[in-house]
N, C-alpha and C positions, 0 to 999 in steps of 0.2 A: 318653094312657096315664099312669096315675099309678104312680109308682115303688113306693109302698107296696103296691099290688095285686100287682105282680110279686114284690116281696120276700116278701110273705105267702105267695104260691103256692109260691115256691121253698123257703121255710123249712119248708113242709109237704110238700115233694117232690111238689108238684102242678104239672103243666105246664098253662098256660092253653090253651084251644082257640083256633082261628083267629078265631071269632066274638067271643070274649071279648077277644082281643088288639085286634081292630079297634075294638071299643067303647071299650076303655081308651085307645087312641091318640087317638080323637076326643075323649074326655072330657078329655084333657090339652091339647087345643087344636089338634090336627092336622086339616087338611082331610081329608074322607073319601077323596078320590081319592089324595092324598098317602099316606095311611095304607095304602090298598090297594096302591099301587105299591111302597112300601117293603117291605111284607110279601111281595109277590110276589118282589121282589129277594132278600130273605133266604131265601126258600124255593126259590130257583132256578127260578122260573117266569117266562115271558116277560111283558112289560108288557101284552100283549093278552089275557092269561088271567084277567081280573078275574072272569069267571063261574066259574072254577075255585075261587075262594075261597068262593063260595056252595055249591058242591057238596061242598066239604070243610070246611064251617064247624065241624064237631064234631071235626075232627082236632086232636090236641094239637101245640103248637109243639115242635120239637126243642129239647132243652135248650140246645144251643149257640146256637140262634137267639134265645133270650130276651135275653141280654146284648147281642147284636148289634143287635136291633131297638130296644132301650133307648137305645143310643148314637146310632144313626141318628136316632131321634126327637128326642133332645136337640139334635143338630146342625141338624135341619130347623127346630126351633122358634126357633133363633137367626137364621134367615133364610138359611142356606146352601142354595143351589139344589138341588133334587131331583136334577138331572142329575149334579151332582158326587158325590152320595151313591150313586147307582146306577152312575155311570160311563158313562152313555149317554143319547142324546137322538135322537128321531125328527125328521128334517128332509127334506121333499120326498120322502117315501117311502123314505128311506135311514135305517139305524140307524148313528149315528155315536158313536164313543168321545169322551168329553169329560173334561176335568180342569181344575183351577183355573188352568192356564196359558193358557186360552182362554175367550172369552165363550161362554156357552151359546147355541146357535143359537135364534133366536126366530121365531115364526110370521110376523111382519111381513116378515122377510127373504125369505120365499117369494114375496112380491110382486115383489121385485127379481129373483129367479131367473126368474119367469114373464116379466117384461119382457125379460130377456136372450134367453130362448127365443123370444119373439115376434119380436124384431128379427132373430134368426138363423134363422127358420123356413125360409127359402129358401137358406140358406148352409150346405150340407153338404159342400162340397169339402174334401178332406183338408188343403189348403194354408191353410185359414182358421184364424187364430189368435185366441184369446180370452185375456185377462189378468185375473186376480183379484188385486187389491191388498189386502194385509192379510188373508190367507186364514184365519188362526186355525185352527180345527179342519178346514178344508178344505171346509166345508159348501157354499158357493156353487160353487166349482170342481167339486166332485164331483157336485153335482146337475146342473150343466150337462153334464158329460161323460157322466153316466148317461143323459141324455135325447138327446144328440147325440154318439154315440161317434166319429164321423168328425172332429170338431173337435180341433185341437191346443190343449189348455188349459194355460195357464201360471199358476202361483200363487206369490206372493211374500209373505213375512212377515219382519219384523225380528227376531222371536223364534225362536231355534233350538229351544226347548222346544215352541213351538206347531207348528213345522214337523215336529218328530219325531212329534207326534200326528197331524198332517195326513197325513204319509207312511204312518203305521200304518193310518189310515182308508182311504187309497187302496189299500193292499195288501189289507186285509180285504175290500174291495168289488171287488177286481180291476179297478180303473180306473187308467188310465195318465195321470198328471198330471206336468207338468214343474215341479218345485219349486225355488225358489232363495231365498237369504236376503239381506235388505237393506231399506233404507228406501225404500218406494214404488218409483219407477222406477229408482232407483239399484241395486236388486237384480236388474235384468235382466242375465243373462249375455251376451246378444247384443243390443246396442242398435240393430242394423239391422232387427230384426223389427218389422213393422207389424201392428197388431191391428184386426180388424174390429169388436171390441167390448172396451172396458175397463170393468170393473165393480168396485165397491168398497163395502164397508160399513165405513167408517173410523170412528175415534173422532169423536164430534160433541157431547159434553156439555161445557158450560162448566165451567171449573175450580172455580167457586164455586157450582155448581148444588146446591140443597138435596136433589135426588133422589139424589145420590151416597151419602147416608147409608144408603140401602136397598140399595146395590150393593157393600158392603164386602167381599164374598167373591170378587168378580170382579176380574181384573187392571186396575188403574187406568190403565195406559198404553194399554189398548185401549178406554178409555171417554172420556177427556178430551182436549180439543184447544184450548187457549188460553182467553182470557177470554170469548169468545162461542161457543166450541165449533166454530168454522169454520176454524181454522188449517190442519188437514190437508186439508180439502175445497178450500180455496184453492190449496194446493200441488198437489194432484192435478189440478185443473182447469187451472192455469197450465202444467203440464208435459205434460199429455196430448196436445195437438196434435202434438207431435214423435213420437208413438208410434202414432198412429191412421191407418189407411188412409183415403183420401178417401171420404167418405160413411160412415165408421165411427162408432160410438156410444160415448159415455161415460155410464154409468148409475151413480148414487150413491144409497145410502140415507142418510137424515139424520134429524134430530130432528123431533118432531111440529109444531114451529112455525118450521121453518127453510126451508120450500119456497120462499117468495118470495125470500129472501136467496140461496139456492143458484141459483135461476133467473137472478137478476141477475148473479151471478158468471159463470155459463156464457155469458150473452150478452155480457158485457164481454170475454170471451176468444174471441169469434168463433164460438161454437157456434150452430147453427141448429136449427129445429124443437124449440126448448127447451120442455119440458113436464114435468108431474109426474103421478105415479100414486098412487092411494089404496090403503091396506091394507084388510083386511076390516072394520075399524072405521070406515072412511070418512075416515081421516086421510091427508093428503098426506105420504107416507112416503119416496117416491123421486122424484128429479128427474134429467133427463138431456137430451142433445141430440146432434146429428150434427155432425161437422166435415168441411168440404170443402176 
């Protein structure tokens, strides 16, 4: 979208049509899908209603929407995640609220959720407890609970702001999750509870990783973990055995090139059946094992 186009339209008291707005957004450098989703958001339509834009392409933009779409476009062009601009993100069939206090849930994390559900497929007893460490928006915990309502799902985060958002997501989805604040296992209100599965998508980017320059809008503390990116993963693996039921699983998401290192750490701490799973791009994105 070029600003001069909008300014010219507004100076002549002409409101651009939806089709003109989309073309202008793309001419300014926005991806077509991003342009459509931003426009749907401004017009109060659901993200799934992209076809609505075609059937209403000659409709004029409301005057109030012109300045809003202009500001959102500027923010998106600086690299701010689309989910922060619209305030929501789809994850494993759920619509989650998101904000800059949490990482935007990513498609590769659905691989981790599916693995959890696979190992819990036969475990539907109400006394089975699952723990999500570093829950952020609550995405993993809520996806698990939505698929297996009988499970007792616990979720911990060190950030109160993240927990406030996760609680809001749980409330809006009517899913009962037990939330608590703290650093990893130290956040457990009851240290006697043993879990059939502990799952985490912890920070795993090295502090000097050049990819961080593309992630400046997301919370740094949720991204980095020491010089090699594995400090938090080492901590979780070392402390997990004290909290896992015999035969229980620890499942972790990690970086695209960390699978071998994570499997080695799991084996060093006595985990068995250690293995990794690939995401849809064929990258080993998750690793885990059982503890007996």
